[in-house]
VOVEX-594149 format. One record per residue (C-alpha): residue in one letter; chain; x, y, z. Coordinates in pm, 1 decimal. Example, Ala and Ser with C-alpha at 12.3 -4.5 7.8 and 13.67 -1.06 7.14 Angstrom:
{'A', 'A', {1230.0, -450.0, 780.0}};
{'S', 'A', {1367.0, -106.0, 714.0}};
END
This chain:
{'M', 'A', {-15111.1, 5642.3, -6117.2}};
{'N', 'A', {-15358.7, 5863.5, -6267.0}};
{'N', 'A', {-15340.6, 6116.9, -5922.3}};
{'E', 'A', {-14967.1, 6103.9, -6053.4}};
{'L', 'A', {-15018.3, 6218.5, -6395.9}};
{'V', 'A', {-15302.3, 6488.2, -6313.2}};
{'K', 'A', {-15048.5, 6618.6, -6026.4}};
{'H', 'A', {-14768.6, 6689.2, -6307.6}};
{'E', 'A', {-15009.1, 6812.1, -6545.2}};
{'P', 'A', {-14979.9, 7245.1, -6563.9}};
{'S', 'A', {-15265.9, 7406.4, -6456.6}};
{'F', 'A', {-15445.2, 7655.3, -6745.4}};
{'D', 'A', {-15320.9, 7972.9, -6567.1}};
{'T', 'A', {-14988.9, 7812.0, -6569.2}};
{'A', 'A', {-15007.3, 7724.0, -6945.0}};
{'L', 'A', {-15143.6, 8077.5, -6990.2}};
{'I', 'A', {-14849.8, 8224.2, -6801.5}};
{'E', 'A', {-14598.4, 8019.6, -7034.6}};
{'L', 'A', {-14775.7, 8115.7, -7348.2}};
{'D', 'A', {-14743.4, 8485.5, -7253.4}};
{'N', 'A', {-14364.5, 8443.5, -7157.1}};
{'M', 'A', {-14312.7, 8255.6, -7494.9}};
{'Q', 'A', {-14496.0, 8550.4, -7699.1}};
{'K', 'A', {-14272.6, 8807.4, -7529.0}};
{'M', 'A', {-13976.9, 8605.3, -7592.8}};
{'S', 'A', {-14047.0, 8599.8, -7948.3}};
{'Q', 'A', {-14117.2, 8981.5, -7981.6}};
{'K', 'A', {-13767.4, 9064.3, -7829.8}};
{'L', 'A', {-13597.2, 8808.3, -8070.1}};
{'F', 'A', {-13787.3, 8918.8, -8352.3}};
{'Q', 'A', {-13618.2, 9268.6, -8285.2}};
{'M', 'A', {-13280.3, 9116.0, -8375.5}};
{'K', 'A', {-13191.3, 9138.8, -8747.8}};
{'H', 'A', {-13048.4, 8783.2, -8720.4}};
{'Y', 'A', {-13405.6, 8638.9, -8671.2}};
{'Q', 'A', {-13609.1, 8866.5, -8845.1}};
{'K', 'A', {-13637.3, 8644.3, -9158.3}};
{'L', 'A', {-13789.7, 8379.3, -8962.4}};
{'G', 'A', {-14061.8, 8631.3, -8863.7}};
{'D', 'A', {-14229.8, 8654.1, -8526.0}};
{'V', 'A', {-14489.5, 8376.1, -8622.0}};
{'G', 'A', {-14200.8, 8138.3, -8709.4}};
{'I', 'A', {-13966.3, 8255.3, -8394.4}};
{'F', 'A', {-14283.4, 8134.3, -8168.9}};
{'A', 'A', {-14352.6, 7779.8, -8320.8}};
{'I', 'A', {-13993.2, 7728.5, -8302.2}};
{'L', 'A', {-13988.5, 7815.8, -7960.6}};
{'Q', 'A', {-14291.6, 7614.1, -7912.2}};
{'K', 'A', {-14197.7, 7315.7, -8078.7}};
{'A', 'A', {-13836.1, 7318.1, -7908.8}};
{'K', 'A', {-13985.2, 7325.6, -7588.6}};
{'S', 'A', {-14208.3, 7021.8, -7642.6}};
{'I', 'A', {-13924.0, 6810.8, -7778.0}};
{'G', 'A', {-13685.6, 6929.8, -7507.9}};
{'L', 'A', {-13451.8, 7132.0, -7740.3}};
{'N', 'A', {-13253.6, 7429.7, -7649.9}};
{'P', 'A', {-13434.3, 7746.1, -7780.1}};
{'L', 'A', {-13144.0, 7918.9, -7913.8}};
{'D', 'A', {-13007.9, 7597.1, -8064.2}};
{'A', 'A', {-13335.4, 7551.1, -8237.8}};
{'L', 'A', {-13327.4, 7924.9, -8393.0}};
{'N', 'A', {-12960.3, 7850.8, -8508.9}};
{'G', 'A', {-13007.0, 7559.8, -8759.0}};
{'S', 'A', {-13174.1, 7273.0, -8558.0}};
{'M', 'A', {-13512.0, 7367.6, -8669.0}};
{'Y', 'A', {-13680.6, 7580.3, -8977.8}};
{'F', 'A', {-13996.2, 7744.6, -9020.5}};
{'V', 'A', {-14118.9, 7621.0, -9354.0}};
{'N', 'A', {-14450.2, 7720.2, -9516.8}};
{'G', 'A', {-14609.5, 7769.3, -9183.6}};
{'K', 'A', {-14441.4, 7434.5, -9031.8}};
{'V', 'A', {-14160.2, 7369.4, -8804.0}};
{'E', 'A', {-13890.5, 7127.9, -8972.8}};
{'L', 'A', {-13626.0, 6966.3, -8732.4}};
{'S', 'A', {-13278.6, 6911.6, -8902.8}};
{'A', 'A', {-13171.4, 6550.8, -8959.6}};
{'N', 'A', {-12839.8, 6637.7, -8749.6}};
{'T', 'A', {-13067.5, 6737.0, -8467.8}};
{'M', 'A', {-13284.9, 6436.1, -8504.3}};
{'N', 'A', {-12968.8, 6199.1, -8514.8}};
{'Y', 'A', {-12840.9, 6392.6, -8154.7}};
{'L', 'A', {-13195.3, 6367.9, -8002.8}};
{'I', 'A', {-13238.9, 5981.4, -8044.7}};
{'R', 'A', {-12882.4, 5926.4, -7927.5}};
{'K', 'A', {-12939.4, 6172.3, -7641.3}};
{'A', 'A', {-13231.1, 5950.6, -7554.9}};
{'G', 'A', {-13006.2, 5633.2, -7554.9}};
{'H', 'A', {-13119.1, 5467.4, -7842.9}};
{'S', 'A', {-12865.0, 5356.5, -8105.8}};
{'V', 'A', {-12855.0, 5410.8, -8531.9}};
{'V', 'A', {-12651.2, 5189.9, -8695.3}};
{'K', 'A', {-12528.2, 5250.0, -9098.2}};
{'D', 'A', {-12519.9, 4886.6, -9252.8}};
{'E', 'A', {-12229.4, 4794.0, -9424.8}};
{'K', 'A', {-12456.9, 4760.5, -9765.9}};
{'S', 'A', {-12449.2, 5121.8, -9734.9}};
{'T', 'A', {-12319.6, 5274.7, -10094.4}};
{'K', 'A', {-12358.6, 5590.1, -10270.0}};
{'E', 'A', {-12694.5, 5485.8, -10449.5}};
{'V', 'A', {-12859.6, 5390.8, -10101.7}};
{'C', 'A', {-12812.6, 5446.4, -9720.8}};
{'I', 'A', {-12959.8, 5164.8, -9500.4}};
{'L', 'A', {-12985.2, 5257.6, -9126.8}};
{'K', 'A', {-13067.7, 5002.5, -8826.0}};
{'G', 'A', {-13227.6, 5142.0, -8537.0}};
{'K', 'A', {-13246.4, 4993.0, -8198.7}};
{'R', 'A', {-13431.8, 5118.9, -7895.7}};
{'H', 'A', {-13268.6, 5095.9, -7553.2}};
{'D', 'A', {-13558.5, 5083.0, -7336.8}};
{'N', 'A', {-13744.2, 4735.8, -7472.2}};
{'G', 'A', {-13479.1, 4646.8, -7739.1}};
{'D', 'A', {-13722.3, 4687.6, -8055.0}};
{'T', 'A', {-13513.2, 4723.0, -8361.9}};
{'F', 'A', {-13616.3, 4829.4, -8722.6}};
{'T', 'A', {-13456.8, 4861.7, -9040.5}};
{'C', 'A', {-13527.2, 5165.0, -9260.7}};
{'S', 'A', {-13334.9, 5251.5, -9639.8}};
{'F', 'A', {-13360.6, 5526.8, -9884.0}};
{'S', 'A', {-13242.0, 5510.4, -10208.2}};
{'I', 'A', {-13148.6, 5737.2, -10515.4}};
{'D', 'A', {-13458.3, 5598.4, -10689.2}};
{'D', 'A', {-13651.8, 5654.0, -10406.3}};
{'A', 'A', {-13548.5, 6024.4, -10431.1}};
{'K', 'A', {-13588.2, 6024.6, -10834.4}};
{'K', 'A', {-13948.2, 5886.0, -10809.0}};
{'A', 'A', {-14040.7, 6124.3, -10544.7}};
{'G', 'A', {-13909.7, 6396.1, -10754.3}};
{'I', 'A', {-13662.2, 6539.2, -10525.4}};
{'F', 'A', {-13310.3, 6462.6, -10675.0}};
{'K', 'A', {-13228.7, 6784.2, -10799.3}};
{'N', 'A', {-12982.6, 7067.7, -10629.9}};
{'V', 'A', {-12812.1, 6988.6, -10332.4}};
{'W', 'A', {-12890.7, 6577.4, -10383.4}};
{'Q', 'A', {-12678.6, 6577.4, -10674.0}};
{'T', 'A', {-12409.9, 6762.8, -10496.1}};
{'Y', 'A', {-12418.3, 6583.6, -10143.5}};
{'P', 'A', {-12633.6, 6248.0, -10220.8}};
{'E', 'A', {-12469.8, 6022.8, -9933.2}};
{'D', 'A', {-12583.2, 6329.7, -9651.6}};
{'M', 'A', {-12914.8, 6361.6, -9819.2}};
{'L', 'A', {-12966.5, 5962.3, -9841.0}};
{'F', 'A', {-12881.4, 5951.8, -9461.1}};
{'A', 'A', {-13096.5, 6239.7, -9369.0}};
{'R', 'A', {-13418.9, 6051.7, -9551.1}};
{'A', 'A', {-13335.8, 5719.1, -9425.8}};
{'L', 'A', {-13331.1, 5872.2, -9101.8}};
{'T', 'A', {-13668.4, 6053.2, -9096.7}};
{'R', 'A', {-13795.2, 5717.3, -9208.1}};
{'L', 'A', {-13603.6, 5548.1, -8906.0}};
{'A', 'A', {-13738.2, 5797.3, -8647.4}};
{'R', 'A', {-14119.4, 5781.5, -8771.0}};
{'Q', 'A', {-14097.9, 5372.7, -8705.0}};
{'L', 'A', {-13894.5, 5358.8, -8395.7}};
{'F', 'A', {-13850.0, 5684.0, -8231.6}};
{'P', 'A', {-14204.8, 5892.3, -8266.2}};
{'D', 'A', {-14156.2, 5941.1, -7899.7}};
{'V', 'A', {-13842.1, 6135.3, -7984.4}};
{'C', 'A', {-13952.9, 6356.7, -8309.8}};
{'K', 'A', {-14344.2, 6353.6, -8149.3}};
{'G', 'A', {-14460.7, 6425.5, -8523.1}};
{'C', 'A', {-14203.2, 6698.3, -8633.4}};
{'Y', 'A', {-14134.0, 6694.0, -9000.1}};
{'I', 'A', {-13778.4, 6612.2, -9088.0}};
{'E', 'A', {-13563.6, 6858.1, -9266.8}};
{'G', 'A', {-13668.9, 6828.6, -9634.9}};
{'E', 'A', {-14013.6, 6693.1, -9611.7}};
{'I', 'A', {-14190.2, 7027.5, -9646.2}};
{'P', 'A', {-14121.0, 7133.6, -10018.1}};
{'R', 'A', {-13961.8, 7484.4, -10018.4}};
{'K', 'A', {-14013.6, 7737.9, -10300.4}};
{'E', 'A', {-13686.8, 7712.1, -10445.9}};
{'E', 'A', {-13509.5, 7383.7, -10361.2}};
{'D', 'A', {-13718.9, 7049.7, -10220.7}};
{'V', 'A', {-13429.5, 6950.3, -9995.4}};
{'T', 'A', {-13193.7, 7128.7, -9764.9}};
{'T', 'A', {-13022.6, 7077.8, -9448.6}};
{'H', 'A', {-12827.5, 7326.6, -9252.7}};
{'E', 'A', {-12473.3, 7154.2, -9261.3}};
{'I', 'A', {-12501.1, 7107.7, -9624.9}};
{'Q', 'A', {-12627.1, 7518.8, -9686.9}};
{'N', 'A', {-12309.5, 7565.6, -9483.3}};
{'A', 'A', {-12101.3, 7341.4, -9675.7}};
{'E', 'A', {-12239.4, 7510.8, -10008.4}};
{'F', 'A', {-12176.6, 7871.2, -9880.2}};
{'E', 'A', {-11828.2, 7779.3, -9807.9}};
{'E', 'A', {-11768.2, 7594.3, -10142.5}};
{'V', 'A', {-11943.3, 7915.9, -10331.7}};
{'K', 'A', {-11716.4, 8133.4, -10167.0}};
{'E', 'A', {-11390.8, 7923.0, -10219.8}};
{'E', 'A', {-11489.9, 7941.8, -10599.0}};
{'Q', 'A', {-11534.6, 8301.4, -10580.1}};
{'K', 'A', {-11179.0, 8344.4, -10442.8}};
{'I', 'A', {-11024.1, 8097.6, -10712.7}};
{'E', 'A', {-11208.4, 8318.9, -10980.7}};
{'K', 'A', {-11083.6, 8647.3, -10827.4}};
{'I', 'A', {-10727.6, 8509.4, -10863.6}};
{'K', 'A', {-10783.5, 8394.1, -11219.0}};
{'E', 'A', {-10900.4, 8746.0, -11290.4}};
{'V', 'A', {-10595.2, 8926.9, -11174.0}};
{'E', 'A', {-10380.3, 8969.8, -11425.6}};
{'Y', 'A', {-9979.3, 8982.0, -11424.8}};
{'I', 'A', {-9734.3, 9186.4, -11623.4}};
{'S', 'A', {-9650.2, 9042.4, -11934.0}};
{'S', 'A', {-9302.7, 8834.6, -12022.5}};
{'Q', 'A', {-9178.0, 9134.9, -12214.7}};
{'E', 'A', {-9255.7, 9370.8, -11927.8}};
{'V', 'A', {-9055.0, 9149.9, -11689.2}};
{'D', 'A', {-8757.5, 9132.2, -11930.6}};
{'H', 'A', {-8772.0, 9519.0, -11943.7}};
{'L', 'A', {-8775.3, 9555.3, -11573.5}};
{'N', 'A', {-8488.8, 9299.7, -11551.7}};
{'E', 'A', {-8320.9, 9501.2, -11776.8}};
{'I', 'A', {-8365.2, 9822.3, -11576.6}};
{'I', 'A', {-8263.3, 9618.5, -11262.1}};
{'S', 'A', {-7940.4, 9518.7, -11442.8}};
{'Q', 'A', {-7837.4, 9896.3, -11479.9}};
{'C', 'A', {-7892.7, 9978.2, -11094.7}};
{'D', 'A', {-7648.4, 9974.1, -10840.3}};
{'P', 'A', {-7527.0, 9619.4, -10780.8}};
{'H', 'A', {-7487.8, 9719.2, -10401.6}};
{'K', 'A', {-7834.4, 9749.0, -10397.6}};
{'I', 'A', {-7965.9, 9478.7, -10588.3}};
{'D', 'A', {-8044.6, 9268.8, -10298.5}};
{'K', 'A', {-8282.0, 9549.3, -10131.7}};
{'I', 'A', {-8397.8, 9579.2, -10477.0}};
{'W', 'A', {-8526.4, 9252.7, -10490.9}};
{'A', 'A', {-8629.9, 9220.5, -10164.7}};
{'F', 'A', {-8875.1, 9484.7, -10238.7}};
{'L', 'A', {-8989.4, 9350.9, -10551.6}};
{'S', 'A', {-9063.9, 9045.8, -10376.2}};
{'K', 'A', {-9299.0, 9200.9, -10110.3}};
{'K', 'A', {-9520.8, 9360.6, -10398.0}};
{'C', 'A', {-9556.0, 8986.3, -10587.4}};
{'D', 'A', {-9685.0, 8865.5, -10293.2}};
{'G', 'A', {-9324.5, 8669.8, -10189.8}};
{'K', 'A', {-9321.3, 8532.0, -10537.4}};
{'A', 'A', {-9090.5, 8612.5, -10839.2}};
{'L', 'A', {-9130.6, 8902.7, -11071.9}};
{'P', 'A', {-9359.5, 8738.1, -11343.7}};
{'F', 'A', {-9649.7, 8771.0, -11044.4}};
{'L', 'A', {-9607.9, 9130.2, -11031.2}};
{'K', 'A', {-9967.2, 9265.5, -11080.9}};
{'K', 'A', {-10049.3, 9424.4, -11410.2}};
{'E', 'A', {-10172.8, 9755.7, -11199.3}};
{'C', 'A', {-9853.3, 9797.8, -11006.6}};
{'Y', 'A', {-9618.8, 9810.6, -11328.9}};
{'S', 'A', {-9626.6, 10164.6, -11381.7}};
{'K', 'A', {-9536.6, 10266.9, -11046.9}};
{'I', 'A', {-9261.6, 10007.6, -11001.6}};
{'E', 'A', {-9124.4, 10058.9, -11352.4}};
{'S', 'A', {-9099.5, 10467.5, -11230.1}};
{'L', 'A', {-8939.4, 10371.1, -10925.6}};
{'L', 'A', {-8659.0, 10151.9, -11093.6}};
{'M', 'A', {-8564.3, 10379.7, -11335.1}};
{'E', 'A', {-8548.5, 10650.9, -11071.7}};
{'R', 'A', {-8279.3, 10418.7, -10918.2}};
{'R', 'A', {-8084.9, 10327.1, -11225.8}};
{'N', 'A', {-8087.5, 10682.5, -11377.7}};
{'E', 'A', {-7957.2, 10805.2, -10989.4}};
{'Y', 'A', {-7670.2, 10509.3, -11025.9}};
{'Q', 'A', {-7605.6, 10604.7, -11359.9}};
{'D', 'A', {-7588.9, 11002.1, -11289.4}};
{'S', 'A', {-7337.7, 10894.6, -11009.9}};
{'I', 'A', {-7115.7, 10738.0, -11208.9}};
{'K', 'A', {-7084.7, 10966.3, -11503.1}};
{'I', 'A', {-6992.9, 11235.0, -11236.8}};
{'E', 'A', {-6682.9, 11006.6, -11112.4}};
{'P', 'A', {-6480.2, 11029.8, -11402.4}};
{'L', 'A', {-6529.6, 11414.6, -11449.7}};
{'V', 'A', {-6378.0, 11479.7, -11097.9}};
{'E', 'A', {-6074.2, 11272.5, -11162.9}};
{'E', 'A', {-6015.6, 11465.4, -11503.1}};
{'S', 'A', {-6044.7, 11785.7, -11339.2}};
{'E', 'A', {-5774.0, 11670.0, -11074.9}};
{'D', 'A', {-5508.1, 11550.1, -11358.6}};
{'A', 'A', {-5536.5, 11870.5, -11473.9}};
{'K', 'A', {-5415.1, 12072.6, -11176.5}};
{'T', 'A', {-5139.9, 11829.6, -11164.1}};
{'S', 'A', {-5022.4, 11847.5, -11519.8}};
END
């Protein structure tokens, strides 16, 4: 047995070659803007830890692992994935609520089981119930309960990794990759809503004024006029015309109206001249 173990141990020279290759890979990745925020040290640390737990290096760099205060953290989502990939089981207990998450774990190799929980009260006692905790309490409860379970029942999977949120950050104590993305999308959506709110539409008096001008245009061209205005109002009614477009639209409509009104005035004059010739 000992001979087999020794046989599979990498030699010192092999370890040096792997270390050198890892450093070269870190330097190349650091040249990419996407990874520069991690720093060359952070990239190297993440790659090394990813290798030790059997995680794809690019997956590790793209949200599965974080470099925080000189240490590597593993995201809760990735920990959940590694546990299940190893064949073990994690089940959320029915008694779990928005106030507490209870997880039951079972090993596939020896059948050992363990139950862990984490509550809002635990978070408050630890002084971490703020920021993302208040926005996504159930997700954060699951992450922390899984951390406890992994430490107790699956240490061979996490291999001493800090789990996401265990290392205090400068601006926030706990965060997850998924929740960061969710918050980012939420902020973008809120910004979109704010932009919509900021759009100023024409007043009711201006709507009445434009309607009056349209009523004086050529009745045979009304449908075309409304089709044109609909596009300017994003497919909606005239009250949704943006304030910034009002002057230009008013000017165009007045041109159409004046053209039609002038054509009406010319026709009677032509008829009168013909009557004069006849008489």
